[in-house]
All heavy atoms as an XYZ file, in Angstrom:
699
protein
N     -38.543      2.539      3.874
C     -37.310      3.256      3.928
C     -37.560      4.741      4.067
O     -38.399      5.295      3.317
C     -36.476      2.964      2.658
C     -35.834      1.654      2.687
S     -34.903      1.152      1.183
C     -33.524      2.261      1.172
N     -36.822      5.411      4.934
C     -36.912      6.792      5.072
C     -36.181      7.540      3.946
O     -34.988      7.269      3.652
C     -36.356      7.216      6.448
C     -36.294      8.642      6.739
C     -35.548      8.986      7.994
O     -35.221      8.010      8.786
O     -35.300     10.150      8.194
N     -36.878      8.503      3.326
C     -36.305      9.232      2.137
C     -35.777     10.582      2.629
O     -36.374     11.306      3.334
C     -37.328      9.366      1.046
C     -36.721     10.016     -0.170
C     -37.621      9.648     -1.409
O     -38.623      9.018     -1.364
N     -37.150     10.129     -2.523
N     -34.477     10.810      2.162
C     -33.843     12.039      2.530
C     -32.748     12.291      1.505
O     -32.413     11.359      0.727
C     -33.268     12.031      3.937
C     -32.547     10.812      4.383
C     -31.174     11.010      4.456
C     -33.151     10.364      5.673
N     -32.112     13.481      1.534
C     -30.937     13.694      0.732
C     -29.929     14.356      1.642
O     -30.200     15.501      2.088
C     -31.274     14.646     -0.494
O     -32.252     13.963     -1.275
C     -30.081     14.821     -1.341
N     -28.799     13.695      1.836
C     -27.876     14.198      2.880
C     -26.520     13.866      2.317
O     -26.268     12.719      1.951
C     -28.092     13.467      4.225
C     -27.177     13.781      5.327
C     -27.472     12.876      6.554
O     -28.518     12.339      6.682
N     -26.528     12.895      7.498
N     -25.570     14.848      2.472
C     -24.151     14.519      2.059
C     -23.525     13.622      3.060
O     -23.793     13.778      4.301
C     -23.400     15.733      2.001
O     -23.779     16.681      1.006
N     -22.742     12.625      2.589
C     -22.088     11.662      3.436
C     -20.615     11.500      3.063
O     -20.295     11.772      1.900
C     -22.792     10.313      3.463
C     -22.990      9.768      2.015
C     -24.190     10.431      4.104
C     -23.523      8.414      1.936
N     -19.819     10.928      3.922
C     -18.499     10.471      3.672
C     -18.525      8.989      3.235
O     -19.224      8.204      3.901
C     -17.594     10.599      4.917
C     -17.412     12.140      5.292
O     -17.459     12.955      4.449
O     -17.331     12.334      6.508
N     -17.763      8.624      2.150
C     -17.764      7.295      1.713
C     -16.412      6.826      1.428
O     -15.627      7.615      0.835
C     -18.721      7.138      0.412
C     -18.617      5.687     -0.157
C     -20.128      7.452      0.729
N     -16.027      5.609      1.788
C     -14.806      4.985      1.391
C     -15.273      3.948      0.281
O     -16.116      3.253      0.492
C     -14.156      4.167      2.512
C     -13.763      5.129      3.564
C     -12.999      3.345      1.972
C     -13.097      4.486      4.841
N     -14.635      4.207     -0.933
C     -15.086      3.380     -2.040
C     -13.875      2.701     -2.714
O     -12.664      3.140     -2.526
C     -15.857      4.175     -3.085
O     -15.021      5.238     -3.588
N     -14.143      1.690     -3.542
C     -13.028      1.047     -4.283
C     -13.304      1.350     -5.751
O     -14.377      1.179     -6.288
C     -13.186     -0.467     -4.137
C     -12.230     -1.318     -4.875
C     -10.843     -1.148     -4.371
C     -12.613     -2.709     -4.705
N     -12.200      1.930     -6.423
C     -12.212      2.236     -7.915
C     -11.524      1.252     -8.628
O     -10.311      0.982     -8.385
C     -11.752      3.540     -8.121
S     -12.613      4.929     -7.190
N     -12.184      0.492     -9.532
C     -11.544     -0.610    -10.212
C     -10.810     -0.067    -11.454
O     -10.895      1.084    -11.899
N      -9.923     -0.866    -12.024
C      -9.098     -0.560    -13.212
C      -9.945     -0.287    -14.408
O      -9.628      0.496    -15.286
C      -8.193     -1.620    -13.552
N     -11.202     -0.804    -14.353
C     -12.145     -0.568    -15.589
C     -12.995      0.610    -15.304
O     -13.876      0.895    -16.110
C     -12.977     -1.804    -15.811
C     -13.812     -2.228    -14.586
O     -13.627     -1.633    -13.531
O     -14.637     -3.069    -14.677
N     -12.743      1.426    -14.233
C     -13.568      2.577    -13.951
C     -14.742      2.423    -13.147
O     -15.441      3.347    -12.818
N     -15.021      1.213    -12.638
C     -16.163      0.925    -11.799
C     -15.914      1.403    -10.359
O     -14.788      1.443     -9.871
C     -16.554     -0.528    -11.680
O     -15.410     -1.234    -11.218
C     -16.930     -1.083    -13.077
N     -16.975      1.935     -9.779
C     -16.920      2.401     -8.312
C     -17.797      1.536     -7.460
O     -18.911      1.253     -7.816
C     -17.473      3.866     -8.237
C     -17.390      4.311     -6.828
C     -16.575      4.728     -9.211
N     -17.262      1.086     -6.342
C     -18.026      0.346     -5.363
C     -17.833      0.856     -3.960
O     -16.742      0.927     -3.438
C     -17.535     -1.153     -5.402
C     -18.487     -2.082     -4.825
C     -17.931     -3.504     -4.866
N     -17.738     -3.972     -3.467
C     -16.630     -4.592     -3.083
N     -15.709     -4.965     -3.998
N     -16.451     -4.999     -1.927
N     -18.942      1.224     -3.327
C     -18.880      1.680     -1.905
C     -18.501      0.575     -0.931
O     -19.036     -0.515     -1.069
C     -20.235      2.320     -1.637
C     -21.212      1.610     -2.577
C     -20.376      1.174     -3.819
N     -17.687      0.893     -0.003
C     -17.292     -0.102      1.073
C     -17.786      0.323      2.392
O     -18.225     -0.550      3.118
C     -15.831     -0.218      1.091
C     -15.085     -0.636     -0.200
C     -13.600     -0.625      0.071
C     -15.543     -1.953     -0.602
N     -17.782      1.562      2.709
C     -18.249      2.089      4.127
C     -18.703      3.457      3.950
O     -18.109      4.265      3.134
C     -16.980      1.958      5.018
C     -17.281      2.402      6.375
C     -16.053      2.336      7.276
N     -15.681      0.949      7.391
C     -14.454      0.499      7.670
N     -13.447      1.363      7.871
N     -14.169     -0.803      7.667
N     -19.638      3.885      4.833
C     -20.045      5.293      4.781
C     -20.247      5.750      6.149
O     -20.398      4.965      7.104
C     -21.313      5.431      3.984
C     -22.583      4.706      4.330
C     -23.467      5.546      5.185
C     -23.301      4.309      3.083
N     -20.195      7.049      6.330
C     -20.255      7.698      7.634
C     -21.404      8.740      7.612
O     -21.347      9.631      6.772
C     -18.966      8.306      8.087
C     -19.099      8.893      9.544
C     -17.780      9.363      9.977
N     -17.234     10.410      9.067
C     -15.944     10.733      9.133
N     -15.138     10.274     10.005
N     -15.438     11.581      8.208
N     -22.381      8.682      8.453
C     -23.521      9.633      8.595
C     -23.233     10.574      9.795
O     -22.614     10.136     10.774
C     -24.796      8.907      8.800
C     -25.236      7.818      7.808
C     -26.386      7.055      8.452
C     -25.579      8.463      6.502
N     -23.743     11.792      9.654
C     -23.629     12.674     10.769
C     -22.315     13.474     10.753
O     -21.583     13.428      9.783
N     -22.115     14.206     11.787
C     -20.912     15.028     11.942
C     -20.169     14.648     13.229
O     -20.732     14.309     14.186
C     -21.256     16.453     11.855
C     -22.321     16.858     12.965
O     -22.573     16.001     13.805
N     -22.850     18.024     12.916
N     -18.846     14.753     13.161
C     -17.954     14.602     14.358
C     -18.420     13.722     15.460
O     -18.330     12.496     15.458
N     -19.041     14.361     16.535
C     -19.360     13.617     17.663
C     -20.525     12.665     17.545
O     -20.631     11.666     18.161
C     -19.747     14.583     18.801
C     -18.668     15.512     19.131
C     -19.098     16.671     20.079
O     -20.329     16.634     20.554
O     -18.310     17.508     20.393
N     -21.467     12.997     16.596
C     -22.675     12.111     16.431
C     -22.659     11.323     15.131
O     -23.668     11.287     14.395
C     -23.839     13.020     16.496
C     -23.984     13.778     17.758
C     -25.382     13.941     18.338
O     -26.293     13.600     17.673
N     -25.486     14.293     19.549
N     -21.508     10.845     14.752
C     -21.457     10.101     13.482
C     -21.789      8.549     13.711
O     -21.617      8.041     14.754
C     -20.113     10.174     12.827
O     -19.060      9.678     13.658
N     -22.240      8.022     12.652
C     -22.599      6.568     12.521
C     -21.929      5.933     11.316
O     -21.961      6.464     10.226
C     -24.170      6.471     12.426
C     -24.577      5.091     12.421
S     -26.435      4.992     12.074
C     -27.122      6.053     13.302
N     -21.293      4.833     11.542
C     -20.573      4.069     10.497
C     -21.413      2.967     10.041
O     -21.991      2.132     10.764
C     -19.267      3.555     11.071
C     -18.438      2.929      9.974
C     -17.100      2.468     10.583
N     -17.132      0.976     10.651
C     -16.097      0.277     11.098
N     -15.083      0.913     11.574
N     -16.142     -0.992     11.043
N     -21.495      2.856      8.713
C     -22.320      1.776      8.058
C     -21.311      1.135      7.124
O     -20.641      1.611      6.219
C     -23.470      2.338      7.158
C     -24.186      1.179      6.443
C     -24.418      3.159      8.117
N     -21.138     -0.270      7.354
C     -20.265     -1.072      6.559
C     -21.140     -1.640      5.464
O     -22.144     -2.318      5.732
C     -19.559     -2.273      7.385
C     -18.640     -1.676      8.402
O     -17.866     -0.715      8.079
O     -18.606     -2.212      9.538
N     -20.757     -1.512      4.215
C     -21.570     -2.066      3.096
C     -21.189     -3.539      2.988
O     -20.067     -3.891      2.709
C     -21.232     -1.326      1.794
C     -21.478      0.256      1.940
C     -22.050     -1.838      0.582
C     -22.915      0.548      2.193
N     -22.216     -4.373      3.013
C     -22.072     -5.825      2.945
C     -22.222     -6.296      1.523
O     -21.330     -7.065      1.048
C     -23.158     -6.507      3.744
C     -23.199     -6.253      5.278
C     -24.331     -6.898      5.888
C     -21.895     -6.651      5.887
N     -23.180     -5.693      0.784
C     -23.262     -6.078     -0.667
C     -24.106     -4.970     -1.417
O     -24.990     -4.384     -0.779
C     -23.857     -7.433     -0.837
C     -25.267     -7.620     -0.445
C     -25.695     -9.045     -0.601
N     -27.035     -9.288     -0.145
C     -27.398     -9.510      1.053
N     -26.482     -9.520      2.028
N     -28.608     -9.631      1.467
N     -23.796     -4.831     -2.656
C     -24.488     -3.891     -3.526
C     -25.506     -4.750     -4.254
O     -25.127     -5.689     -4.934
C     -23.584     -3.162     -4.546
C     -24.364     -2.272     -5.440
C     -22.583     -2.294     -3.725
N     -26.823     -4.442     -4.042
C     -27.849     -5.229     -4.705
C     -28.124     -4.795     -6.113
O     -28.235     -5.695     -7.005
C     -29.198     -5.121     -3.769
C     -30.274     -5.878     -4.498
C     -29.004     -5.490     -2.445
N     -28.055     -3.459     -6.324
C     -28.430     -2.965     -7.664
C     -27.674     -1.660     -7.871
O     -27.553     -0.849     -6.918
C     -29.946     -2.797     -7.714
C     -30.481     -2.419     -9.012
N     -29.944     -1.456     -9.773
C     -31.641     -2.811     -9.726
C     -30.584     -1.303    -10.893
N     -31.654     -2.062    -10.889
N     -27.245     -1.455     -9.072
C     -26.632     -0.192     -9.458
C     -27.369      0.339    -10.697
O     -27.723     -0.378    -11.555
C     -25.143     -0.409     -9.905
O     -24.476     -0.990     -8.854
C     -24.540      1.000    -10.182
N     -27.671      1.656    -10.609
C     -28.400      2.338    -11.745
C     -27.708      3.614    -12.161
O     -27.268      4.317    -11.305
C     -29.834      2.677    -11.223
C     -30.739      3.319    -12.228
C     -32.156      3.393    -11.647
C     -32.482      4.859    -11.487
N     -33.900      5.063    -10.999
N     -27.559      3.789    -13.437
C     -26.997      4.993    -13.959
C     -28.004      6.080    -14.112
O     -29.145      5.796    -14.570
C     -26.430      4.701    -15.395
C     -25.310      3.674    -15.452
C     -23.961      4.231    -14.991
O     -23.694      5.409    -15.166
O     -23.289      3.405    -14.355
N     -27.679      7.280    -13.708
C     -28.605      8.353    -13.840
C     -28.036      9.404    -14.828
O     -26.864      9.756    -14.677
C     -28.772      9.135    -12.503
C     -29.667     10.308    -12.582
C     -29.323      8.177    -11.475
N     -28.728      9.768    -15.901
C     -28.106     10.615    -16.931
C     -28.848     11.852    -17.191
O     -28.943     12.305    -18.368
C     -27.980      9.757    -18.230
O     -29.214      9.244    -18.630
N     -29.537     12.388    -16.175
C     -30.263     13.682    -16.379
C     -29.166     14.689    -16.472
O     -28.250     14.689    -15.736
C     -31.212     13.960    -15.218
C     -32.392     13.029    -15.193
C     -33.392     13.452    -14.153
N     -32.861     13.415    -12.850
C     -33.036     12.372    -12.073
N     -33.786     11.271    -12.489
N     -32.599     12.225    -10.903
N     -29.392     15.700    -17.404
C     -28.418     16.808    -17.530
C     -28.191     17.538    -16.167
O     -29.110     17.942    -15.538
C     -28.992     17.727    -18.548
C     -29.945     16.849    -19.343
C     -30.425     15.792    -18.321
N     -26.977     17.683    -15.757
C     -26.595     18.390    -14.471
C     -26.713     17.422    -13.276
O     -26.396     17.922    -12.198
N     -27.199     16.194    -13.448
C     -27.340     15.306    -12.262
C     -26.836     13.890    -12.665
O     -27.411     12.966    -12.231
C     -28.813     15.288    -11.885
O     -28.997     14.406    -10.783
N     -25.706     13.788    -13.435
C     -25.276     12.542    -13.859
C     -24.602     11.829    -12.630
O     -24.020     12.439    -11.788
C     -24.165     12.655    -14.943
C     -24.688     13.212    -16.272
C     -24.610     14.746    -16.313
O     -24.113     15.342    -15.229
O     -24.966     15.339    -17.269
N     -24.799     10.564    -12.534
C     -24.186      9.712    -11.434
C     -24.698      8.313    -11.462
O     -25.191      7.791    -12.418
N     -24.415      7.692    -10.395
C     -24.768      6.297    -10.194
C     -25.410      6.236     -8.839
O     -25.107      6.781     -7.824
C     -23.576      5.379    -10.113
C     -22.889      5.154    -11.438
C     -21.760      4.173    -11.266
O     -20.847      4.408    -10.566
N     -21.822      3.042    -12.001
N     -26.529      5.349     -8.835
C     -27.242      5.096     -7.590
C     -27.010      3.643     -7.143
O     -27.123      2.754     -8.021
C     -28.780      5.326     -7.784
C     -29.083      6.869     -8.064
C     -29.554      4.891     -6.544
C     -30.418      7.227     -8.297
N     -26.630      3.469     -5.905
C     -26.285      2.204     -5.421
C     -27.324      1.786     -4.396
O     -27.523      2.482     -3.389
C     -24.950      2.126     -4.743
C     -23.814      2.471     -5.689
C     -23.478      3.810     -5.873
C     -23.118      1.486     -6.332
C     -22.463      4.095     -6.736
C     -22.108      1.875     -7.199
C     -21.611      3.076     -7.474
N     -28.046      0.655     -4.507
C     -28.880      0.089     -3.542
C     -28.192     -1.033     -2.784
O     -27.757     -1.981     -3.444
C     -30.121     -0.509     -4.280
C     -31.172     -0.943     -3.268
O     -31.105     -0.739     -2.118
O     -32.193     -1.568     -3.829
N     -27.949     -0.781     -1.494
C     -26.965     -1.657     -0.727
C     -27.606     -2.244      0.544
O     -28.507     -1.576      1.144
C     -25.766     -0.816     -0.356
S     -24.963      0.039     -1.656
N     -27.033     -3.341      1.040
C     -27.264     -3.836      2.260
C     -26.049     -3.504      3.116
O     -24.944     -3.716      2.649
C     -27.535     -5.337      2.356
C     -28.936     -5.746      1.986
C     -29.191     -6.211      0.781
C     -29.965     -5.554      2.875
C     -30.482     -6.598      0.388
C     -31.268     -5.937      2.568
C     -31.566     -6.424      1.335
N     -26.230     -3.066      4.360
C     -25.126     -2.637      5.164
C     -25.371     -3.089      6.585
O     -26.366     -3.705      6.930
N     -24.355     -2.735      7.433
C     -24.441     -3.200      8.850
C     -24.024     -1.974      9.643
O     -22.992     -1.378      9.516
C     -23.516     -4.303      9.109
C     -23.627     -4.802     10.567
C     -22.795     -6.012     10.890
N     -23.126     -7.166     10.044
C     -22.225     -7.974      9.518
N     -20.953     -7.809      9.813
N     -22.662     -8.948      8.768
N     -24.856     -1.721     10.718
C     -24.585     -0.650     11.715
C     -24.476     -1.451     13.052
O     -25.445     -1.875     13.607
C     -25.653      0.341     11.824
C     -25.291      1.410     12.926
C     -25.930      0.991     10.580
N     -23.267     -1.668     13.500
C     -23.056     -2.547     14.684
C     -23.535     -4.001     14.355
O     -22.948     -4.575     13.466
N     -24.505     -4.462     14.997
C     -25.093     -5.787     14.688
C     -26.319     -5.768     13.958
O     -26.857     -6.763     13.465
C     -25.348     -6.597     16.124
C     -24.102     -6.785     16.928
C     -24.562     -7.362     18.267
C     -23.098     -7.593     16.299
N     -26.782     -4.560     13.643
C     -28.065     -4.416     12.900
C     -27.829     -4.283     11.408
O     -26.963     -3.483     10.966
C     -28.778     -3.085     13.356
C     -29.956     -2.618     12.688
C     -31.164     -3.659     13.024
C     -30.415     -1.274     13.075
N     -28.520     -5.119     10.656
C     -28.411     -5.073      9.188
C     -29.460     -4.087      8.735
O     -30.614     -4.016      9.211
C     -28.643     -6.394      8.578
C     -28.241     -6.531      7.138
C     -28.115     -7.920      6.594
O     -27.411     -8.747      7.209
O     -28.783     -8.210      5.596
N     -29.116     -3.245      7.664
C     -29.932     -2.298      7.157
C     -29.849     -2.222      5.628
O     -28.943     -2.810      5.081
C     -29.629     -0.925      7.847
S     -27.889     -0.408      7.489
N     -30.714     -1.326      5.075
C     -30.671     -1.066      3.602
C     -30.447      0.350      3.384
O     -31.110      1.183      4.015
C     -31.912     -1.596      2.949
C     -31.795     -1.690      1.497
C     -32.831     -2.638      0.948
N     -32.699     -2.730     -0.511
C     -33.314     -3.581     -1.231
N     -34.220     -4.386     -0.709
N     -33.079     -3.669     -2.501
N     -29.551      0.714      2.492
C     -29.268      2.143      2.246
C     -29.249      2.256      0.737
O     -28.955      1.429     -0.057
C     -28.035      2.685      2.792
C     -28.048      2.743      4.200
C     -26.806      1.898      2.367
N     -29.682      3.516      0.222
C     -29.594      3.856     -1.193
C     -28.677      5.128     -1.230
O     -29.040      6.139     -0.530
C     -30.931      4.172     -1.706
C     -30.924      4.289     -3.223
C     -32.336      4.347     -3.871
O     -32.946      3.380     -4.067
O     -32.803      5.506     -4.076
N     -27.645      5.013     -1.924
C     -26.695      6.254     -1.995
C     -26.411      6.615     -3.511
O     -26.586      5.728     -4.377
C     -25.349      5.887     -1.298
C     -24.669      4.649     -1.827
C     -25.602      5.742      0.209
C     -23.351      4.302     -1.163
N     -26.049      7.800     -3.675
C     -25.686      8.319     -5.037
C     -24.342      8.887     -5.141
O     -24.015      9.715     -4.220
C     -26.840      9.267     -5.457
C     -26.609      9.892     -6.868
C     -27.629     10.888     -7.272
C     -27.342     11.436     -8.613
N     -28.351     12.409     -8.939
N     -23.656      8.564     -6.117
C     -22.412      9.205     -6.453
C     -22.629     10.199     -7.608
O     -22.990      9.732     -8.703
C     -21.232      8.246     -6.752
C     -19.957      8.885     -7.179
C     -19.256      9.571     -6.202
C     -19.452      8.826     -8.382
C     -18.101     10.195     -6.437
C     -18.208      9.416     -8.749
C     -17.553     10.085     -7.727
O     -16.356     10.719     -8.000
N     -22.413     11.515     -7.369
C     -22.542     12.518     -8.430
C     -21.248     12.705     -9.116
O     -20.279     13.050     -8.464
C     -22.993     13.797     -7.794
S     -24.513     13.755     -6.792
N     -21.301     12.497    -10.458
C     -20.054     12.479    -11.215
C     -19.466     13.894    -11.383
O     -18.185     14.075    -11.272
C     -20.338     11.958    -12.694
C     -20.586     10.459    -12.683
C     -21.006     10.056    -14.062
C     -19.451      9.721    -12.265
N     -20.285     14.941    -11.534
C     -19.728     16.222    -11.796
C     -19.095     16.781    -10.509
O     -18.063     17.441    -10.560
C     -20.805     17.187    -12.318
C     -21.036     17.025    -13.778
C     -21.911     18.109    -14.243
N     -21.999     18.033    -15.633
C     -22.633     18.963    -16.388
N     -23.260     19.925    -15.900
N     -22.581     18.797    -17.730
N     -19.831     16.745     -9.434
C     -19.325     17.343     -8.179
C     -18.521     16.431     -7.334
O     -17.912     16.847     -6.298
C     -20.499     17.840     -7.375
O     -21.470     16.781     -7.039
N     -18.481     15.127     -7.609
C     -17.693     14.138     -6.864
C     -18.211     14.038     -5.386
O     -17.382     14.028     -4.437
C     -16.175     14.366     -6.848
C     -15.593     14.448     -8.281
N     -15.593     13.336     -9.108
C     -15.192     15.431     -9.024
C     -15.086     13.689    -10.237
N     -14.806     14.989    -10.259
N     -19.478     14.121     -5.229
C     -20.192     14.130     -3.940
C     -20.954     12.842     -3.769
O     -21.629     12.446     -4.741
C     -21.038     15.377     -3.771
C     -21.868     15.292     -2.509
C     -20.201     16.585     -3.822
N     -21.056     12.323     -2.621
C     -21.835     11.231     -2.185
C     -23.076     11.615     -1.439
O     -22.877     12.457     -0.590
C     -21.128     10.141     -1.408
C     -20.075      9.337     -2.134
C     -18.779      9.632     -2.324
C     -20.360      8.072     -2.811
N     -18.133      8.637     -3.049
C     -19.095      7.690     -3.339
C     -21.434      7.261     -2.946
C     -18.917      6.473     -4.078
C     -21.241      6.100     -3.676
C     -20.033      5.663     -4.141
N     -24.263     11.124     -1.828
C     -25.418     11.504     -1.092
C     -26.174     10.311     -0.610
O     -26.255      9.284     -1.334
C     -26.367     12.237     -2.072
C     -25.907     13.558     -2.684
C     -26.910     14.057     -3.815
C     -25.734     14.689     -1.672
N     -26.702     10.368      0.598
C     -27.641      9.359      1.100
C     -29.026      9.621      0.687
O     -29.527     10.735      0.998
C     -27.542      9.307      2.674
C     -28.439      8.375      3.303
C     -28.104      6.908      3.012
C     -28.480      8.540      4.832
N     -29.617      8.743     -0.075
C     -31.000      9.061     -0.513
C     -32.061      8.399      0.327
O     -33.054      9.044      0.570
C     -31.103      8.522     -2.022
C     -30.186      9.068     -3.085
C     -30.399      8.334     -4.385
C     -30.355     10.607     -3.182
N     -31.767      7.225      0.760
C     -32.781      6.536      1.585
C     -32.006      5.620      2.612
O     -30.923      5.106      2.321
C     -33.661      5.592      0.777
C     -34.583      6.309     -0.203
C     -35.447      5.265     -0.880
N     -35.920      5.838     -2.111
C     -36.853      5.271     -2.861
N     -37.473      4.223     -2.387
N     -37.171      5.824     -3.977
N     -32.674      5.377      3.782
C     -32.115      4.471      4.738
C     -33.187      3.784      5.463
O     -34.368      4.224      5.565
C     -31.218      5.183      5.745
C     -32.015      6.204      6.593
C     -31.077      6.879      7.567
C     -31.840      7.796      8.521
N     -31.038      8.402      9.529
N     -32.974      2.512      6.035
C     -34.008      1.770      6.784
C     -33.367      1.319      8.028
O     -33.254      0.138      8.335
C     -34.443      0.569      5.910
O     -33.368     -0.249      5.752
N     -33.005      2.277      8.893
C     -32.558      1.920     10.251
C     -32.839      3.008     11.146
O     -33.245      4.124     10.842
C     -31.072      1.582     10.317
C     -30.183      2.521      9.730
C     -29.679      3.628     10.531
C     -29.720      2.543      8.378
C     -28.717      4.518      9.928
C     -28.894      3.400      7.886
C     -28.384      4.449      8.679
């Protein structure tokens, strides 16, 4: 998996119990954007370092017909989604 840290747009589902689940993400900007539909979340990990609290989601997704794996992070303080790793 290619490792990087890039801000991304994410559509997510927030449950009544406070859980967050990513559904779709968009990489790139305007003309050169790529949509990834999240098929399933394999693993979720809480990060509790001071100043960097959040959740990391290890997911399988789909870009067109290609299945891929992505690792994304939701930062609680800044409400920002980051792409940590991708395999496509």
